ZAVEX-604098 format. One line per field, with one value per residue (C-alpha): residue number from 0; residue in one letter; chain; x, y, z. Coordinates in steps of 0.001 Angstrom, whole numbers, plus 524288, in hexadecimal, padded with zeros to 5 digits. Layout:
// residues N
k	c(NUM / ...);
r	c(a / ...);
c	c(A / ...);
u	c(X / ...);
v	c(Y / ...);
w	c(Z / ...);
//
This chain:
// residues 322
k	c(0 / 1 / 2 / 3 / 4 / 5 / 6 / 7 / 8 / 9 / 10 / 11 / 12 / 13 / 14 / 15 / 16 / 17 / 18 / 19 / 20 / 21 / 22 / 23 / 24 / 25 / 26 / 27 / 28 / 29 / 30 / 31 / 32 / 33 / 34 / 35 / 36 / 37 / 38 / 39 / 40 / 41 / 42 / 43 / 44 / 45 / 46 / 47 / 48 / 49 / 50 / 51 / 52 / 53 / 54 / 55 / 56 / 57 / 58 / 59 / 60 / 61 / 62 / 63 / 64 / 65 / 66 / 67 / 68 / 69 / 70 / 71 / 72 / 73 / 74 / 75 / 76 / 77 / 78 / 79 / 80 / 81 / 82 / 83 / 84 / 85 / 86 / 87 / 88 / 89 / 90 / 91 / 92 / 93 / 94 / 95 / 96 / 97 / 98 / 99 / 100 / 101 / 102 / 103 / 104 / 105 / 106 / 107 / 108 / 109 / 110 / 111 / 112 / 113 / 114 / 115 / 116 / 117 / 118 / 119 / 120 / 121 / 122 / 123 / 124 / 125 / 126 / 127 / 128 / 129 / 130 / 131 / 132 / 133 / 134 / 135 / 136 / 137 / 138 / 139 / 140 / 141 / 142 / 143 / 144 / 145 / 146 / 147 / 148 / 149 / 150 / 151 / 152 / 153 / 154 / 155 / 156 / 157 / 158 / 159 / 160 / 161 / 162 / 163 / 164 / 165 / 166 / 167 / 168 / 169 / 170 / 171 / 172 / 173 / 174 / 175 / 176 / 177 / 178 / 179 / 180 / 181 / 182 / 183 / 184 / 185 / 186 / 187 / 188 / 189 / 190 / 191 / 192 / 193 / 194 / 195 / 196 / 197 / 198 / 199 / 200 / 201 / 202 / 203 / 204 / 205 / 206 / 207 / 208 / 209 / 210 / 211 / 212 / 213 / 214 / 215 / 216 / 217 / 218 / 219 / 220 / 221 / 222 / 223 / 224 / 225 / 226 / 227 / 228 / 229 / 230 / 231 / 232 / 233 / 234 / 235 / 236 / 237 / 238 / 239 / 240 / 241 / 242 / 243 / 244 / 245 / 246 / 247 / 248 / 249 / 250 / 251 / 252 / 253 / 254 / 255 / 256 / 257 / 258 / 259 / 260 / 261 / 262 / 263 / 264 / 265 / 266 / 267 / 268 / 269 / 270 / 271 / 272 / 273 / 274 / 275 / 276 / 277 / 278 / 279 / 280 / 281 / 282 / 283 / 284 / 285 / 286 / 287 / 288 / 289 / 290 / 291 / 292 / 293 / 294 / 295 / 296 / 297 / 298 / 299 / 300 / 301 / 302 / 303 / 304 / 305 / 306 / 307 / 308 / 309 / 310 / 311 / 312 / 313 / 314 / 315 / 316 / 317 / 318 / 319 / 320 / 321);
r	c(m / r / p / a / a / n / r / g / p / a / a / g / v / d / p / e / s / s / r / e / p / a / m / a / e / r / i / e / g / v / t / i / s / h / p / e / r / v / i / f / a / d / v / g / p / g / k / a / g / l / t / k / a / g / l / a / r / y / y / q / r / i / a / p / l / m / l / e / e / a / a / n / r / p / l / s / l / l / r / l / p / e / g / m / a / g / e / r / f / f / q / k / h / p / g / k / g / f / p / k / a / i / r / q / m / q / i / t / e / s / d / g / e / d / a / a / y / a / y / v / t / d / a / a / g / l / v / a / a / v / q / m / g / t / v / e / f / h / i / w / p / a / r / r / d / r / l / e / r / p / d / r / l / v / f / d / l / d / p / d / e / g / l / g / f / d / a / v / r / s / a / a / l / s / l / r / g / r / l / l / d / l / g / l / e / p / w / a / m / l / t / g / g / k / g / v / h / l / v / v / p / l / r / r / n / l / g / w / e / e / l / k / r / f / a / r / g / f / a / t / l / c / a / r / e / e / p / d / r / y / t / v / e / l / a / k / a / s / r / k / g / r / i / f / i / d / w / l / r / n / e / r / g / s / t / a / v / a / p / f / s / v / r / a / r / p / g / a / p / v / a / a / p / v / g / w / d / e / l / a / g / i / k / t / a / r / a / f / g / i / a / a / a / q / e / r / g / w / a / g / v / t / r / e / r / q / s / l / t / r / p / m / f / a / a / l / e / k / a / l / a / d);
c	c(A / A / A / A / A / A / A / A / A / A / A / A / A / A / A / A / A / A / A / A / A / A / A / A / A / A / A / A / A / A / A / A / A / A / A / A / A / A / A / A / A / A / A / A / A / A / A / A / A / A / A / A / A / A / A / A / A / A / A / A / A / A / A / A / A / A / A / A / A / A / A / A / A / A / A / A / A / A / A / A / A / A / A / A / A / A / A / A / A / A / A / A / A / A / A / A / A / A / A / A / A / A / A / A / A / A / A / A / A / A / A / A / A / A / A / A / A / A / A / A / A / A / A / A / A / A / A / A / A / A / A / A / A / A / A / A / A / A / A / A / A / A / A / A / A / A / A / A / A / A / A / A / A / A / A / A / A / A / A / A / A / A / A / A / A / A / A / A / A / A / A / A / A / A / A / A / A / A / A / A / A / A / A / A / A / A / A / A / A / A / A / A / A / A / A / A / A / A / A / A / A / A / A / A / A / A / A / A / A / A / A / A / A / A / A / A / A / A / A / A / A / A / A / A / A / A / A / A / A / A / A / A / A / A / A / A / A / A / A / A / A / A / A / A / A / A / A / A / A / A / A / A / A / A / A / A / A / A / A / A / A / A / A / A / A / A / A / A / A / A / A / A / A / A / A / A / A / A / A / A / A / A / A / A / A / A / A / A / A / A / A / A / A / A / A / A / A / A / A / A / A / A / A / A / A / A / A / A / A / A / A / A / A / A / A / A / A / A / A / A / A / A);
u	c(83137 / 8355B / 83BDF / 849E5 / 84CDD / 85217 / 85E8F / 863AD / 85F59 / 85762 / 84D72 / 84AF7 / 85319 / 85E3D / 868C5 / 86F40 / 8629F / 86368 / 85807 / 85A7D / 84F39 / 850FC / 84C77 / 8401B / 841EA / 83AB9 / 836A7 / 82E11 / 82B3F / 8262C / 82CB1 / 82FDB / 83144 / 8399E / 83F58 / 848B4 / 83DB3 / 83F33 / 83290 / 837DA / 8436D / 845E3 / 8487C / 854B2 / 86328 / 86697 / 85850 / 85B11 / 84CB9 / 8438D / 84139 / 83598 / 83D3F / 840FF / 832D2 / 82F09 / 8399B / 83498 / 826DC / 82C63 / 8337D / 828F5 / 81E58 / 81DE5 / 81AE9 / 81271 / 809F3 / 8059F / 7FC9C / 7FC26 / 7F9DA / 7EC91 / 7E6F1 / 7E1A3 / 7EBC2 / 7ECEF / 7FA3B / 800FC / 8089A / 813CB / 81870 / 8231E / 826E0 / 82517 / 827D6 / 81C71 / 80DC1 / 80713 / 7F99E / 7F1CF / 7ECCA / 7E337 / 7DE7D / 7E951 / 7EA73 / 7EEBB / 7FCC7 / 7FDB6 / 806DF / 8007D / 80751 / 7FE00 / 7F1B3 / 7E400 / 7D693 / 7C908 / 7C260 / 7B475 / 7B505 / 7AAE2 / 7A446 / 7A1F4 / 7ABEB / 7B75F / 7C515 / 7D2AB / 7DB7F / 7E9A7 / 7EF42 / 7FC2A / 7FFA5 / 80E6A / 81B00 / 81992 / 80CEE / 8136D / 81EDC / 815C3 / 80EC3 / 81BD1 / 81DFF / 81142 / 81693 / 81091 / 816EB / 80BFF / 8029F / 7F59B / 7ED26 / 7DEDA / 7DB42 / 7D60A / 7DB9B / 7D659 / 7D118 / 7C775 / 7C619 / 7BA08 / 7C0DA / 7CB81 / 7D6F1 / 7DD23 / 7D88F / 7E128 / 7E208 / 7EAE7 / 7EFA6 / 7F1BA / 7F6EC / 7F4EC / 80120 / 8044D / 80552 / 811D4 / 81367 / 81385 / 804FD / 80260 / 80A3A / 80308 / 7F5ED / 7F956 / 7FCD9 / 7F073 / 7E7A2 / 7EE19 / 7EA19 / 7DC1E / 7DBBF / 7E18E / 7D6AF / 7CD07 / 7D469 / 7DBFE / 7EAC4 / 7EF69 / 7FCE5 / 80371 / 80984 / 81102 / 80B1E / 817B8 / 810B4 / 80BC0 / 80372 / 8016D / 7F7CC / 7F17B / 7ED89 / 7E51A / 7E597 / 7D7CD / 7D168 / 7C8D6 / 7BBAA / 7B5F5 / 7B238 / 7B5A9 / 7AA73 / 7ADF7 / 7BC40 / 7B8E0 / 7AF7A / 7B9B3 / 7C490 / 7BC24 / 7B707 / 7C475 / 7CA43 / 7BE69 / 7BF48 / 7CDB6 / 7CB30 / 7BF90 / 7C6F6 / 7D349 / 7CEB5 / 7DB09 / 7E347 / 7DBA1 / 7D22B / 7CA83 / 7C78F / 7CD6D / 7CEAC / 7DC99 / 7D799 / 7D1EC / 7DF2C / 7E62A / 7EECE / 7E874 / 7EA07 / 7E059 / 7DC63 / 7D9EE / 7D04C / 7CC2E / 7D6D8 / 7CCD3 / 7C2F9 / 7C15E / 7CA85 / 7D329 / 7E1A7 / 7ED03 / 7FB82 / 80107 / 80B55 / 818F9 / 8145D / 81E06 / 817E0 / 81921 / 81F87 / 82D3F / 836D0 / 82E39 / 82900 / 821EA / 814F6 / 81AAC / 81452 / 81946 / 8177D / 8109B / 81C7B / 824BC / 81ACB / 81C80 / 82A5A / 82841 / 8295F / 82349 / 819D5 / 824AF / 82E3B / 831C9 / 83672 / 8379D / 843ED / 83E9E / 8316A / 837DA / 8404A / 834FD / 82A50 / 81E51 / 826D9 / 81FFF / 8127C / 807C5 / 7FB6B / 7F161 / 7E3DC / 7D91F / 7CA6C / 7C1B9 / 7B7FA / 7AA54 / 7AF1B / 7B90B / 7AE8C / 7A5C9 / 7B07E / 7B3A0 / 7A566 / 7A322 / 7AEA9 / 7A9A6 / 79C18 / 7A0EA);
v	c(7C564 / 7D317 / 7D3C2 / 7D86D / 7E65B / 7E805 / 7EF51 / 7F30B / 7EBA6 / 7E1A7 / 7EC5D / 7EE04 / 7FA54 / 7F724 / 80198 / 7FA01 / 7F970 / 7FD30 / 80135 / 7F638 / 7EC8F / 7E083 / 7D29B / 7CF46 / 7CB1A / 7C0E3 / 7C5C4 / 7BD52 / 7B4E3 / 7C097 / 7C530 / 7D3B1 / 7D9DD / 7E612 / 7E430 / 7EF81 / 7F949 / 8045D / 80680 / 810AE / 818A5 / 81F76 / 81400 / 80DD0 / 81105 / 81B57 / 81BAB / 80FE2 / 80C57 / 80183 / 7F802 / 7EF85 / 7E3AE / 7EAFD / 7EE46 / 7E006 / 7DB8F / 7E522 / 7DF80 / 7D1AA / 7D482 / 7DC8C / 7D2B5 / 7CB55 / 7D824 / 7DE85 / 7D2A9 / 7D285 / 7DDB6 / 7DCF9 / 7CE8E / 7CA07 / 7D7A3 / 7DD7C / 7E6F1 / 7F354 / 7F496 / 8014B / 7FE05 / 805C8 / 7FD08 / 80688 / 80AE9 / 8182B / 81F26 / 818A7 / 817DA / 81250 / 80C8F / 80505 / 7F7AA / 7F001 / 7E677 / 7DD7D / 7DCFE / 7D2D0 / 7CEB9 / 7D027 / 7C5D1 / 7BA3E / 7BDD2 / 7C96E / 7C22A / 7C62B / 7C573 / 7C9DF / 7D452 / 7D921 / 7E7E1 / 7F205 / 7F14E / 7E2AE / 7DEC1 / 7D5C6 / 7DAA0 / 7D4CD / 7D999 / 7D67C / 7D148 / 7CB5F / 7C0A7 / 7C005 / 7C6DB / 7C22D / 7C9C8 / 7D657 / 7D441 / 7D104 / 7DDF0 / 7E500 / 7DDFB / 7E46B / 7F1BF / 7F2A6 / 7FB9F / 7FD43 / 7F35F / 7F7EB / 7EE82 / 7ECB3 / 7ECE1 / 7DEEF / 7D1CF / 7C9AA / 7BE82 / 7C7D3 / 7D3A6 / 7D8AE / 7D8C7 / 7E34B / 7E19E / 7EF2D / 7FCAE / 806F5 / 815A1 / 81C70 / 829AB / 831BC / 83F7A / 84BC4 / 84EB0 / 85A3A / 851F4 / 84BBD / 83E03 / 842E3 / 845E4 / 8383B / 831C0 / 83979 / 83611 / 82788 / 8277F / 82EFF / 825EA / 81A3C / 81FE6 / 82173 / 8135B / 80EA3 / 815D6 / 80DA6 / 80132 / 7FF64 / 7FEA0 / 80252 / 80083 / 80AE4 / 80AA0 / 8153A / 8158A / 818AF / 824A1 / 82F9C / 8290C / 81E94 / 8134B / 80F06 / 800BC / 7F8FB / 7EA36 / 7E4C7 / 7D7E8 / 7D45B / 7D5BA / 7E1D5 / 7E549 / 7F0A3 / 7F95E / 7F887 / 7FB23 / 806AD / 80C37 / 80B95 / 81148 / 81C66 / 81F6A / 81FB6 / 82872 / 83173 / 832E4 / 8366F / 84097 / 8464E / 847B4 / 84D45 / 853AC / 85BD9 / 84F97 / 84517 / 843A9 / 83864 / 83FB0 / 839FD / 84701 / 84C22 / 859CC / 854EB / 84FF3 / 85D21 / 85CB5 / 85033 / 84184 / 8395F / 82D6A / 823F3 / 81A09 / 815A0 / 80B3B / 80329 / 8013C / 7F4A7 / 7F548 / 7FFEA / 7FDC6 / 80300 / 801C8 / 7F526 / 7F508 / 7F423 / 7F85F / 80109 / 80DF6 / 813A0 / 81FFB / 82560 / 81D6D / 81127 / 8131F / 807C8 / 80741 / 803BA / 7FF61 / 8070D / 80616 / 81124 / 814F6 / 81511 / 81D2E / 82854 / 82A67 / 82857 / 8343A / 82F93 / 82578 / 8218C / 81DE6 / 8102D / 80A3C / 7FC22 / 7F8AD / 7FE8D / 7F7F4 / 7EA96 / 7ED69 / 7F29D / 7E90B / 7EB65 / 7F2FE / 7ED5E / 7F1AF / 7E952 / 7E636 / 7DFBF / 7DD58 / 7E51E / 7E686 / 7F21A / 7EFE8 / 7F4EE / 7FD7A / 803AF / 806C8 / 80BFB / 814C0 / 81A0C / 81C89 / 82338 / 82C47 / 82F7C / 83273 / 83BBC);
w	c(82303 / 81EFA / 811A9 / 8123C / 80E6A / 800C2 / 7FE22 / 7F0DD / 7E4C3 / 7EC77 / 7EF66 / 7E0E6 / 7DFAB / 7D697 / 7D5F3 / 7CAF4 / 7C320 / 7B4E8 / 7ACB5 / 7A309 / 7A113 / 7A9A2 / 7A8ED / 7B054 / 7BE84 / 7C66D / 7D3CC / 7DC90 / 7D0A1 / 7C8D3 / 7BC58 / 7BD54 / 7AFFE / 7AE8D / 7BC37 / 7B9DC / 7B7D3 / 7C196 / 7C911 / 7D289 / 7CDB3 / 7DAB7 / 7E3DC / 7E942 / 7EA36 / 7E054 / 7DC2A / 7D398 / 7D32E / 7D760 / 7CC4C / 7C93B / 7CDED / 7DA3D / 7DD08 / 7DACF / 7E44B / 7EE68 / 7EDAB / 7EDDB / 7FA8B / 80142 / 7FDA4 / 80AAE / 8119C / 80753 / 804EB / 81319 / 80F2A / 8005F / 7FD71 / 7F8B0 / 7F75B / 7EAC6 / 7E57A / 7DDC6 / 7D75C / 7D3DF / 7C79F / 7C1B1 / 7B684 / 7B26A / 7C007 / 7C675 / 7B9A7 / 7B2A6 / 7B3F6 / 7BFFB / 7C227 / 7CC49 / 7C886 / 7D0CF / 7C668 / 7C165 / 7B2BA / 7A902 / 7AA48 / 7B902 / 7BE9D / 7C55D / 7D20D / 7D2B3 / 7D61B / 7D252 / 7D860 / 7D487 / 7DCC3 / 7DB26 / 7DA19 / 7DE18 / 7D0C6 / 7D29C / 7C85E / 7CB2E / 7C886 / 7C9BC / 7D4AB / 7D76F / 7E40C / 7E854 / 7F1E3 / 7F13C / 7ED67 / 7DF68 / 7DE3E / 7E2B0 / 7D985 / 7CE33 / 7D07E / 7CF53 / 7C270 / 7BDFE / 7C1E4 / 7CF70 / 7D95F / 7E368 / 7E967 / 7EF03 / 7F6C9 / 7FA43 / 808BF / 80766 / 80366 / 7F854 / 800C6 / 80795 / 7FEE8 / 805E0 / 8131D / 8133D / 81C78 / 81C2F / 8204F / 819C4 / 81B7A / 811AA / 8167A / 80A34 / 80CDE / 80503 / 7FD1F / 805DC / 81220 / 816DB / 81BF5 / 829EE / 82888 / 8232E / 82DEC / 8385B / 8322F / 831B4 / 8401A / 8436C / 83B95 / 841CE / 84EED / 84A4C / 8459A / 85260 / 8598B / 851CA / 85515 / 84859 / 84687 / 838DA / 83328 / 82AE5 / 81D6B / 81660 / 808CE / 801BC / 7FC68 / 8051E / 80F5C / 8197F / 819D7 / 82687 / 82549 / 82EB5 / 82C36 / 82D82 / 83072 / 824FB / 82B7C / 824E8 / 81700 / 80E36 / 81234 / 8209C / 81DBA / 8152E / 81F54 / 82A0A / 8219B / 81C94 / 82A2C / 8306C / 825D5 / 82616 / 834CB / 83427 / 82999 / 830DB / 83DAB / 83750 / 82AA9 / 82937 / 8298F / 82244 / 8170A / 8113D / 804AB / 7F850 / 7F12E / 7F139 / 7F412 / 800E9 / 8057C / 80624 / 81221 / 81701 / 816DB / 80F4E / 81733 / 80C24 / 81188 / 803F9 / 8043B / 80BB4 / 800BF / 7F92A / 7ED8C / 7F351 / 7F540 / 7FD2F / 7FA61 / 7FFCC / 80A75 / 80488 / 7F70F / 7F008 / 7EC2B / 7DE88 / 7E3AA / 7E2A7 / 7EAA0 / 7EB0B / 7F8DE / 7FF4A / 806AD / 813DD / 8209C / 82C60 / 83AF1 / 841EC / 849E6 / 83D9B / 83614 / 83FA9 / 83A96 / 82BFE / 8231F / 81659 / 810F1 / 80778 / 81232 / 80D7D / 800C6 / 7FC7A / 80419 / 810AC / 80ECE / 80E27 / 819EB / 8221C / 81E9F / 826FC / 83091 / 83C5B / 837D0 / 83DDB / 83649 / 83EEF / 8395C / 83FEB / 83EE2 / 83C1D / 8470D / 8499A / 854F1 / 84BA0 / 841A9 / 84C7E / 85202 / 84482 / 8412E / 84E40 / 84BF2 / 83E54 / 843B5 / 84E60);
//
């Protein structure tokens, strides 16, 4: 069931908010210290600000939608303990003092050593992460019960700073067509930053190497056939006037921003799923904030699991060999 849209203070934007210290609040059974702390100063009526408690309430209410994709996946958390005005850092290994609602698991890393990773299963986990200063949630393309069998293929379209969103939108629609030609139907997500993600939900029947081979091959083919439009080179200098097709999101241990995650950018934009017809009319990757995200939900986006088949690999490899 879609959560109701929030209006006024219920959305976490409190026009009456003072900057006086407040008592801790309990949200989804989690104690939120310093609930009055302003995380985003430029949000809401009169730019009153989005508080820590307001951000926690957003994640509490969006949880039924967000957890469809984010639950039971290893996470990287972007933490801003003092809000947008303070320092920020990514954390993929939970430290001492993390709330119990943020669950932990051991994962063997590439060096053969085991390390602790965080994951969440419910709204309390999301809220507990906010208590630890989290603004953004980034997810693995595999779930913890079958870590060696990824279930998402992700292409992140990252434009050069000189390109407008119209170029990104056009590229997303074009790459969707290319994937359809191979027999795959992706769904689209505005990143809340500059770009668009194309996501193909997968059946869990291939390993990381196969996923990586397909992703790299597809991105390389696009860049080879339209070199003035796309690049697969990481170096910023190689992206001048082009869109970087980031296929590296498909490696073991890589992450991509979760649907419905707030982004640590001015205005608190949200990573929002969009339908393909709707995308054609959208003007920016930061089109939706927290109230709109709750109102829209999945916005009719369908996410049917698909398979990367031998004929698909063969068609891709043939095109690369030509």
